C-alpha positions in Angstrom: 143.9 122.7 70.6 141.0 122.3 73.0 141.2 121.7 76.4 138.4 119.2 78.5 137.5 119.4 81.9 134.6 116.9 82.9 132.5 118.1 85.9 130.6 115.6 88.6 126.9 116.2 85.8 128.1 114.6 82.3 129.2 118.4 81.6 132.5 118.8 79.6 134.4 122.6 79.3 135.9 123.0 76.4 138.4 125.8 75.8 139.6 126.8 72.6 141.6 130.2 73.4 139.1 132.4 74.9 136.3 130.7 73.7 134.6 128.2 76.4 131.8 125.9 75.6 130.0 122.9 77.5 129.2 119.6 75.7 127.5 116.8 77.3 126.9 113.8 76.0 124.0 111.5 77.4 121.9 108.7 75.7 124.0 108.2 72.9 123.2 111.7 72.0 126.0 114.7 72.1 125.1 118.7 72.0 127.3 121.9 72.6 125.9 124.9 75.0 127.6 128.5 75.0 126.4 128.5 78.8 127.0 126.3 81.5 123.4 127.1 82.8 121.6 125.7 79.4 123.7 122.8 79.7 122.9 122.4 83.7 119.1 122.3 82.6 119.7 119.9 79.6 121.0 117.4 81.5 117.9 117.5 84.0 115.4 117.6 81.7 116.9 114.2 80.1 117.4 113.0 83.5 113.6 113.7 84.4 112.4 112.5 81.1 114.3 108.9 81.7 112.7 109.1 85.4 109.3 109.3 83.7 110.1 106.4 81.6 110.9 104.0 83.9 107.6 104.9 86.3 104.8 102.7 86.7 101.8 104.1 85.2 100.3 103.4 89.1 101.4 106.5 90.5 99.2 108.6 88.3 96.1 106.6 89.4 93.1 108.2 91.3 92.8 107.4 94.8 89.6 105.7 93.8 91.4 103.7 91.1 93.8 102.7 93.9 91.1 102.1 96.4 89.7 99.3 94.3 93.4 97.4 93.5 92.8 97.5 97.5 90.0 95.8 97.6 90.6 93.1 95.1 93.4 92.2 96.8 91.5 92.1 100.0 88.6 89.9 98.8 91.5 87.1 98.1 93.4 87.3 101.7 90.5 89.2 103.7 87.0 87.2 105.2 84.3 88.5 103.3 82.4 89.9 106.3 85.5 92.4 106.5 85.5 93.0 102.7 82.0 94.5 103.2 82.5 96.4 105.7 85.3 98.1 104.3 84.0 98.7 100.9 80.6 100.3 102.6 82.7 103.2 104.1 84.5 103.4 101.0 81.7 103.8 98.4 79.8 105.7 100.7 82.0 107.9 103.0 85.5 108.2 101.7 85.2 107.8 97.3 83.0 110.6 97.2 85.7 113.1 98.4 88.8 111.9 96.3 87.0 110.7 93.1 89.1 112.0 90.1 92.3 113.0 92.3 95.3 111.5 91.4 96.9 110.1 94.5 100.0 111.3 94.7 98.3 115.0 94.4 96.3 114.6 97.8 98.1 117.0 100.1 98.1 117.3 104.1 95.6 119.8 104.2 93.2 117.3 101.9 93.8 114.7 104.6 93.1 117.3 107.5 89.9 117.9 105.8 88.6 114.6 105.4 89.3 114.1 109.1 86.9 116.9 109.9 84.4 115.8 108.0 84.6 112.2 109.4 84.4 114.1 112.4 80.9 115.6 111.9 79.1 112.6 110.9 76.9 111.3 113.5 78.8 107.9 113.9 80.3 106.6 116.6 84.0 107.1 117.8 85.0 103.5 117.1 83.4 103.5 113.7 84.7 107.0 112.8 88.2 105.5 113.6 87.9 102.5 111.4 87.0 104.9 108.4 90.2 106.2 109.2 91.8 103.3 109.2 90.3 102.3 105.8 90.9 105.9 104.1 94.9 105.4 105.4 95.0 101.7 104.2 94.9 102.6 100.7 97.9 104.7 100.7 99.7 102.0 102.7 98.3 99.4 99.9 100.2 102.3 97.2 103.7 102.6 99.2 103.8 99.0 99.6 103.0 97.8 96.4 103.6 100.8 94.0 106.0 102.6 96.1 103.7 105.5 96.3 104.5 107.5 99.3 102.6 110.0 101.2 103.6 110.9 104.8 101.1 113.3 104.8 98.3 111.3 105.8 99.9 108.8 109.1 99.8 113.1 110.5 96.1 112.3 110.5 94.9 111.4 114.1 92.6 109.3 115.6 89.4 110.9 117.4 89.2 110.3 121.3 86.5 108.4 122.6 83.5 110.3 124.6 83.0 109.9 128.2 79.8 108.1 127.6 81.6 105.7 125.1 84.6 105.3 127.7 81.9 104.4 130.2 79.9 102.1 127.9 83.2 100.4 126.6 84.4 99.9 131.0 80.8 98.3 131.6 81.3 95.9 128.6 84.3 94.1 129.7 83.1 94.4 133.2 80.4 92.3 132.3 81.6 88.5 133.3 81.2 85.6 134.9 82.6 83.9 138.1 83.8 79.9 137.8 80.2 79.5 139.7 77.9 81.3 137.6 79.5 79.4 134.3 78.3 76.0 135.5 75.0 77.0 134.4 76.0 75.7 131.3 75.6 71.8 130.4 75.7 69.2 127.5 79.0 67.7 126.4 79.6 69.2 123.2 78.1 72.9 124.0 79.9 72.5 127.7 82.9 72.1 125.6 82.7 74.8 123.0 82.1 77.6 125.7 84.8 75.8 128.3 87.2 76.2 126.0 86.5 79.6 124.6 86.8 80.6 128.5 90.0 78.7 129.3 91.6 79.8 125.6 90.5 83.3 125.3 89.3 82.5 121.7 86.6 84.5 119.5 83.6 83.4 118.7 84.5 82.7 115.1 87.9 81.0 115.8 86.2 78.4 118.4 84.4 77.3 115.2 87.1 77.3 113.1 88.8 75.0 115.1 89.3 70.8 113.7 90.6 67.7 115.4 94.0 68.2 113.5 94.6 71.8 115.1 94.4 69.4 118.6 97.0 67.5 119.9 96.2 66.3 123.3 97.4 69.2 125.5 97.7 72.2 122.7 95.5 74.0 120.4 96.4 75.9 117.4 94.4 78.6 116.1 95.0 79.8 112.5 91.5 80.6 110.9 88.3 82.1 111.8 84.8 81.3 110.4 82.8 83.9 109.4 78.9 83.9 108.1 78.3 84.8 104.5 75.9 85.2 102.2 75.0 82.0 100.5 75.8 83.5 96.9 79.2 84.3 97.8 79.7 80.9 99.8 77.3 77.5 98.5 77.7 76.4 102.3 76.9 80.3 103.7 80.1 80.0 105.9 83.9 81.1 104.8 87.2 80.1 106.2 89.7 83.0 106.7 92.7 84.2 108.4 92.4 85.2 112.3 91.2 89.0 113.3 95.5 89.8 113.2 98.4 88.2 112.3 98.8 87.6 116.4 95.8 85.4 116.5 98.0 82.8 114.9 99.2 81.1 117.8 99.2 77.9 119.9 98.0 77.3 123.5 98.3 74.6 126.1 95.0 73.8 127.4 94.2 73.1 131.2 93.2 69.0 131.8 89.7 69.4 132.4 89.4 71.0 128.9 91.5 68.1 127.3 89.4 65.5 129.0 86.3 67.1 127.7 87.7 67.4 123.9 88.7 63.6 124.3 85.3 62.7 125.4 84.2 64.5 122.8 86.3 62.7 120.4 85.8 59.5 121.3 82.1 59.9 120.7 82.6 61.6 117.0 85.2 58.8 116.1 82.2 56.1 116.7 80.5 57.9 113.5 81.3 56.2 109.7 83.8 58.8 107.9 85.6 60.6 110.9 88.3 62.4 109.8 91.0 64.6 111.4 90.0 67.4 109.4 86.4 67.4 110.7 85.7 70.7 113.2 85.4 70.4 116.6 82.0 71.7 116.7 80.7 70.4 113.6 76.8 70.2 112.5 76.5 66.7 112.3 73.3 65.7 113.1 73.0 61.6 111.8 71.9 62.8 108.1 73.1 62.4 105.1 73.4 66.4 104.4 75.3 67.1 107.1 78.7 65.7 108.7 81.7 66.8 109.8 82.6 69.6 107.4 80.0 71.8 108.4 80.8 73.7 111.7 77.7 74.5 114.0 75.9 77.2 113.1 76.0 80.4 115.6 72.5 80.8 115.6 72.4 77.2 117.4 75.1 78.2 119.5 73.8 81.4 120.5 70.2 79.8 121.3 71.7 77.3 123.7 73.3 80.0 125.7 70.8 82.4 125.8 68.0 79.4 127.2 70.9 77.9 129.7 71.3 81.5 131.1 67.4 81.8 131.2 67.0 78.4 133.0 69.5 79.2 135.4 68.8 83.1 136.2 72.0 84.2 136.1 73.1 87.4 135.1 72.8 87.7 131.1 76.2 88.2 129.2 77.2 87.6 125.0 79.2 84.5 123.8 82.0 87.1 123.4 81.7 88.1 127.0 83.5 84.5 127.9 87.2 86.0 126.8 86.3 88.5 128.9 85.6 86.6 132.1 89.0 84.4 131.3 90.9 87.3 130.8 89.9 89.3 134.2 90.0 86.2 136.3 93.7 85.5 135.0 94.6 89.1 135.6 93.2 89.9 138.7 95.1 86.4 139.6 98.5 88.0 138.7 99.1 86.7 135.3 101.7 88.6 133.2 99.9 91.2 131.0 102.8 90.2 128.3 102.0 86.9 128.5 98.0 87.5 128.8 98.5 90.1 125.5 100.3 87.2 123.6 97.1 84.3 124.6 94.9 86.6 123.5 96.4 87.4 119.9 96.3 91.1 120.3 98.3 93.3 117.9 99.8 95.5 120.2 99.7 94.8 124.1 98.3 98.6 124.5 94.9 96.9 123.4 95.0 94.6 126.6 95.9 97.2 128.7 92.9 99.6 127.7 90.7 97.0 127.7 91.5 95.4 130.8 92.8 98.3 132.7 89.9 97.9 135.4 91.4 94.0 136.3 94.9 95.4 136.0 93.8 98.0 138.7 92.4 95.5 140.9 95.7 93.7 140.9 97.5 96.7 141.6 95.2 97.3 144.5 96.3 94.1 145.5 100.0 94.6 145.1 99.3 96.9 147.4 97.9 95.2 150.3 100.4 92.9 149.8 103.3 95.1 150.9 101.0 96.6 153.5 102.9 94.7 156.1 106.2 96.5 155.5 104.8 99.9 156.2 105.1 99.8 159.9 105.3 102.9 162.0 108.8 103.6 163.2 109.2 103.9 167.2 110.0 107.7 168.3 113.7 108.3 169.1 
């Protein structure tokens, strides 16, 4: 009579006298083998075949195909200007290097070789790093949606800024206004726009996207951004989209002075027929039938007014985005908590705030040192 012994790998050992055989029962099929190694090989083959049957076909997509899926997804979730920039990087720089290669076959060396290629291109360091971000994003999309892992892509490090680029960035972040210089701006609507920008530290597109329903008399809720797009994409020539980062969605308390200006502007707009809480705070209404409060002000109109105010007053020229830098720099030098500053800015990481405003942080450190100088007294000789 045969004696059976079951192993951990679905292999049964049968012994009749001095003869030993190995039986495998899998998926309703039974096979016998004289050699145990053959039985093990069969079990492994069957398991592999089952895994392949259950795998999604996306696992064998090329990098090019996965990039197409990513961009279709981005077209729905990202603002169009961001979509266009990423699409341009993919088509011109990234995809020519990975046209027919399945994404699962891209090796660590392939990733490093691509980084070397990007490093050789005649672009700024910031643009090169943006290319690497888009390159990696395709892999992260594949992992998140299709469980396709490529750990090598995370080994690709970003490029460091050149000394010249560091100096230029520092000069930009230091190009700020004092409260006295800010007095050059006039006109209720424009003054309110620029004051809100410098006090709430909102980005240009975020300020444009604000509606009266986002303001409650004390706080403002930032949750969208407005970007200019081609009219073939959006009939009105602008697009409402998400903020630059997830942390960009935030609710902020406003100074009393800003609230008074907003209240005054709202009272003025409420006298207009058809006024609605869903109107943009800074809208294009001009008393004619074509434009109403559902149209945000044109960026060119705001830029022109800003430049004219600078020219008329003679103060140093800055960009509208530098109003954000002005408000932040003043807050940091005044001793505000850097974590709270970062959250109000809507930065994804506090490191971004530390890197961008290190000049103001250095001033704060010097101020702190001077405040403790009184404790440094010369001890009397014994």
